[in-house]
C-alpha positions in Angstrom: -93.1 143.1 -203.0 -90.9 140.1 -202.3 -91.7 136.8 -200.6 -90.9 135.6 -197.3 -89.4 131.8 -197.2 -91.5 130.7 -194.4 -89.8 128.8 -191.1 -86.5 131.0 -191.5 -87.5 133.5 -188.9 -89.3 130.7 -186.4 -87.7 130.7 -183.1 -87.9 127.5 -181.0 -90.4 127.8 -178.3 -88.4 127.7 -174.4 -90.3 128.5 -171.2 -90.5 131.3 -170.1 -89.4 130.6 -166.4 -86.3 128.6 -167.4 -83.0 130.1 -166.9 -79.4 129.2 -168.0 -79.1 127.9 -164.4 -81.4 125.5 -164.4 -79.8 123.7 -167.8 -76.4 123.5 -165.6 -78.1 122.1 -162.8 -79.4 119.3 -164.8 -76.4 118.5 -166.1 -74.8 118.5 -163.1 -77.3 116.1 -161.4 -77.0 113.4 -164.5 -72.9 113.7 -164.0 -74.1 112.6 -159.8 -76.0 109.9 -160.4 -72.7 108.5 -162.4 -70.6 105.4 -160.4 -67.9 107.0 -158.5 -64.5 106.6 -160.1 -61.9 104.1 -158.6 -59.6 106.9 -157.0 -61.7 107.3 -154.0 -61.5 103.5 -153.2 -58.1 103.6 -153.3 -58.1 106.9 -150.9 -60.1 105.4 -148.5 -58.0 102.0 -148.4 -55.0 104.2 -147.6 -56.5 106.0 -145.3 -57.5 102.9 -143.4 -54.5 101.1 -143.6 -52.7 104.2 -141.9 -55.2 103.8 -139.1 -54.9 100.4 -138.1 -51.1 101.1 -138.3 -51.5 104.2 -136.1 -53.6 101.9 -133.6 -50.7 99.3 -133.5 -48.0 102.0 -132.4 -50.3 103.6 -129.7 -51.1 99.6 -128.5 -47.4 99.4 -128.3 -46.4 102.7 -126.9 -49.4 101.9 -124.3 -47.4 98.1 -123.4 -44.4 99.8 -123.0 -46.0 102.7 -120.6 -47.7 99.9 -118.0 -44.2 97.9 -118.5 -41.9 101.2 -117.1 -44.8 102.2 -114.5 -44.8 98.0 -113.1 -40.8 98.5 -113.0 -40.8 101.7 -111.1 -43.3 100.6 -108.7 -41.1 97.6 -107.9 -38.5 100.1 -107.9 -40.0 102.1 -105.1 -41.0 99.1 -103.1 -37.4 97.5 -102.8 -35.9 101.1 -102.1 -38.6 101.7 -99.1 -38.4 98.1 -98.0 -34.1 98.4 -97.9 -34.5 101.9 -96.0 -36.3 100.5 -93.4 -34.3 98.1 -93.3 -31.1 99.9 -92.9 -32.7 102.5 -90.5 -33.8 98.8 -88.5 -30.3 97.9 -88.6 -28.8 101.5 -87.4 -30.9 101.5 -84.5 -30.2 98.0 -83.5 -26.7 98.9 -83.6 -27.0 102.1 -81.8 -29.2 100.6 -79.0 -26.5 98.0 -78.6 -24.0 100.7 -77.5 -26.4 101.4 -74.4 -27.5 97.8 -73.1 -24.4 98.0 -71.0 -25.4 101.1 -69.6 -28.8 99.9 -69.2 -27.7 96.9 -67.3 -26.0 99.3 -64.6 -29.1 101.2 -64.1 -31.1 97.9 -63.6 -28.3 97.1 -61.1 -28.5 100.2 -59.2 -32.7 100.3 -59.4 -32.1 96.7 -57.4 -30.0 98.2 -54.9 -32.0 101.0 -54.4 -28.8 103.5 -55.4 -31.6 105.0 -58.4 -32.2 108.6 -56.1 -32.0 112.1 -57.0 -31.0 113.2 -60.5 -29.2 109.7 -61.7 -33.1 108.6 -61.2 -34.4 110.9 -63.5 -31.2 110.6 -66.3 -31.9 107.0 -66.0 -35.5 107.2 -66.4 -35.8 109.6 -69.2 -33.0 107.1 -70.8 -35.3 104.5 -70.3 -38.3 106.6 -71.9 -36.7 107.4 -75.1 -35.3 103.8 -76.3 -38.5 102.4 -75.3 -40.0 105.2 -77.8 -37.0 103.5 -80.4 -38.7 100.1 -79.9 -36.4 98.6 -77.8 -38.0 96.0 -75.5 -37.2 94.0 -72.3 -37.9 90.3 -71.8 -36.9 87.2 -69.9 -38.5 86.8 -66.3 -38.2 84.2 -63.8 -39.9 80.7 -64.0 -40.8 80.7 -67.5 -39.2 77.6 -70.1 -36.0 77.9 -71.2 -35.6 78.6 -75.2 -32.3 78.3 -76.6 -33.5 80.8 -79.2 -33.8 83.7 -76.5 -31.9 82.6 -73.4 -28.5 82.1 -72.6 -27.8 79.5 -69.9 -24.9 80.8 -67.9 -25.8 78.7 -64.7 -27.3 75.0 -64.7 -28.5 73.2 -61.6 -31.1 70.6 -60.6 -34.4 71.1 -58.8 -37.5 69.0 -57.9 -40.0 71.0 -58.0 -39.4 71.6 -61.9 -40.8 69.5 -64.8 -38.7 70.9 -67.3 -35.8 73.1 -68.3 -36.9 76.5 -66.3 -35.1 79.9 -65.8 -34.6 79.8 -62.1 -32.8 83.1 -62.6 -32.6 86.3 -64.6 -28.9 87.4 -64.6 -28.9 90.1 -67.9 -32.7 90.5 -69.4 -32.5 89.9 -73.0 -33.5 93.0 -75.2 -35.2 93.1 -78.5 -36.7 95.4 -81.5 -39.6 93.9 -83.0 -38.7 90.5 -83.9 -34.8 91.2 -84.0 -33.3 90.2 -81.0 -30.4 92.4 -80.1 -29.1 90.3 -77.0 -30.5 87.1 -75.6 -31.3 87.0 -71.7 -28.5 85.3 -70.2 -30.3 82.9 -67.4 -29.5 80.4 -64.6 -31.7 77.4 -65.7 -32.9 74.2 -63.3 -33.8 70.7 -64.7 -35.7 68.1 -62.9 -33.5 65.5 -60.8 -33.0 62.8 -62.6 -33.0 60.7 -59.7 -36.6 61.8 -59.1 -37.9 60.9 -62.5 -35.7 57.5 -61.8 -36.9 56.4 -58.4 -41.1 57.3 -59.3 -40.6 55.4 -62.8 -39.1 52.3 -60.9 -41.9 52.3 -58.7 -44.6 52.5 -61.2 -42.7 49.3 -62.7 -43.0 47.7 -59.3 -46.6 48.3 -59.1 -47.2 47.0 -62.3 -45.4 43.8 -61.6 -47.3 43.4 -58.1 -43.8 43.9 -56.2 -41.0 41.1 -55.6 -41.6 37.4 -55.8 -41.9 35.9 -52.5 -40.1 32.3 -52.0 
């Protein structure tokens, strides 16, 4: 009968509910609790630099787009303005060619010859040119304005106090602010002798008349 050596057959006590996964999890927790490696910080710095660069490029592209949009708006306004000017000049040139015909219609109306079919055609033409913006101006009795009047005749009159249009020889025409033809008029000025006489009378009254003796 042999003797058994005490302690060789004894096994360490292990809790019954412990598993190998629990042991591995404990080791992982110990690793996570440690400081973050330096490589992750370098990655974050690189990503931030790329983000800053992308934002700067976006700002430049946005500024370029805004500048192009402003240039396009200015170009479109300039084209529209030039188009309107060209249209106005073309209409003015066309209507200028029709002015002699309108003068003939006006003379025929003044002499009572605007009758029948000729009257209908004349009124239709006047309606069309009015729709195109043609306006007639020039009236007897209005002050003479060299910017819109052309004086063809000159006289003196005692009943005017300034240079006045006393007769409209040919009416003027305009489109908007553009004068196509000035009104051709006869003008009258105050009589110089009448003004001089009035001035002499005033001087005589102020001086008390001629000296006597």
